[in-house]
N, C-alpha and C positions, 0 to 999 in steps of 0.2 A: 065682112067684119068678124063673123064667127070663125072663119078659117084662120084669121090672124091670131086670135086668142088661143086656138088649139095649137098653133105652131110655137108660141111662147111657152106653153105648158110643157110641150115635148122638150124644148131646150132646157128648161129648169130641171126636168127629171134626168136628162142625160148628164147635166153638170153635176147633179147630186150623186149619181152613180159613179161618175169618174173620180170625184173627190173621195168617195168612200173607198173605192178600189185603191187609190193612191195611199191612203192612211193604212189600209190593211197591208199593202205591200211594204211599207216602212216597218210596221210591227213585225212582220215575218222576217224581214232582213235582219232586224236586231236580234231576234230569237235565234236565227241561224248562226249569226256571228258568235253568240255566246256558246252555243253548242259546239261549234268548231273549235273554239279556244280551249274548252274543257277536255276535248279528245286529243289535242296535240300533245306530244312528249315535252317534258320539262326542259330537255336539252335545247329546244328551239328558242328558249328565253333565258339568256345568260344572267347569272346572279351578280349583282353589283357588289364589289368589295367596299366595306366601310372606309371612310376617309381616315388616314393615319393621324392619331392624336399628337398634339404638340408636346405633351408631357408623358413620356413613356413610363410604363409601370416599372417600379424598381425590381431588381432581381431578387432582393431579400426583404421580407416583411419586417419592418422595424419592431423592436421589442418595446411595447408600450406598457409593460408591467410597472405599476407605481412603486417607487422606492420609498421606504419609510425612513424618515429623518428624525433622529432623536432630538427632542427639544432641548436647547441649551438652557442651563439653569439661569435664573434671573440674578441680577446683581445683588439683590437682597440676600439670596441664599449663599453667595460666596463671601459676603462680608462678615467678619467677626469683630464685634464691637468690644474693644478692650477699655474697660472703665478703670482709670488709674486709682490706685489706693492712696487716699490722702493721709499722709503721716502727720500727726500733730506737731506743730512747730514748738521746739523746746524753748524758743525765745520767749513765747508768751508765758510759759511757766516761770521762767526766770524773772520776767518783768513783774509778775504778781508778787514775787518775794522781795522786790526792792523796797527799801525804805525811802522816805522823802529825801530829796537832794540836800536839804538842810541838815539831815541827820548826820552826814559824814563830816561836817564842820569845815568844809573847804570851798573854795571858789576857783573856777577855771581861769579867772583873770582878776586877781586881787589888785594888781598894779599894771600900768602900761609896760613896765620893764620885765614883768614876769607874767606871762599870759599864754594859755593854750587855747587856740581858736578852733582847732580840729584835732581829734573828733569831739563832737558835742557830748554832753552828759547823757549817759545811758545809751550810747551808740552800740550797735552790734558789730563786733570785729571778727574778721575771718582772714587768715593768712597774713602776709606782710601789710602793715598799715602805717602810713606816714602821719606823724604828729607834727602839727604846724603851730606857729605862734611866735613869741618874742622872748628872748632870754639875754638880758644885758643890764649893766649898772655901772656906776662910777667905780674905778679901780677893779675892773672885772678880772676874775681869774679863770673860772670855769662854771659850767652848769651841769646838773646831773638829774637823772630820772630814777625814781624808786617806785616800787609797786607792792601790793599785798592784796590778799583776798579781803572781802568786805568784813568778814567776821574775825580776821586775825588782828593781833595787836602790834606785831613787829613788822617793820618795813624791810624789803629786800632791794639791794642795789640792782639797777638795770643797766645803765650806761652813763657815760659822761663825755663832755666835749670842751675843748679849750678855746673855741672861737665864739664870740657873741653872735646872736641871730636876731634879726628884726623882720617880723612878718614873713617868715619863710619856714622851710622844713627844719624841725628841731631834731627829729630822729625817725627811724623806721623800726617798728616793733614787729617781730615775727611771732604772732600769737600761737603758732603751733608748738612753741617751746614750753607752753604752760597748759595745764588741764582746762577744760571748759569750766566756766563759772563767772562770777561777778567779781571784778577787780577795781581797786582804787589805784590810780597812777598820779604821781605828783612830780612837779618840776621845782627844783631849788637852784637859785643863782648865788654863787659864792664869790666874795672879793678876795684880794690878795692877802688880807689879814686873817682869812678863814671865817669871816663873819657872813651871815646871810640874813635876809629879812625874815621875820617870823611869819609873814604872810607868804605862803607858797601856793603856786597854781596847782589845782587838783581836779581830776575828772573821774567819774565812775563809769566803767564800760562793762560790756557783756562779751566775753570771749566765746565764740562758737567754733573755734579752731579754723 
């Protein structure tokens, strides 16, 4: 029995020695390989070329210098606001000088047969203006227009016509033929005996040329 125990002890010792020797051999083999690699010339190990890039480097470096851009002026800087000069309307001054319509002692339509329907009393006239209304009577011969300034006493002949008119154009007055001002214009209808009604149609107008 004692001899069997001694044999097992010897076997374990041998196994331990062999495993230690194997480990030492591996370590020495590794150190030897490292030493050999360090002493070999570099030509034995070829250098690998890097893979070619898909995007080749451009031949010329682009100029990345920033370009200064002048700021365009705003719309407010370009606009010039022209404020129109308001000229006083001379018509207003003339109207303030007018007397009441009853002061000139006439009517625009004293009878149906002698009537001025346009222009109205105190209308402002410029350029050629049509006078409309009615001029007729029994035994008709002609009708005529006369005018004068508001402050004058004498009437001036303007025009005459040989045909009666009912609710239509009586005449066209070119106001540029007279100075600017306030005028009275009257319509007189005459029969074949030279008589006319004492009531004549009359309007006051403001000529602005």
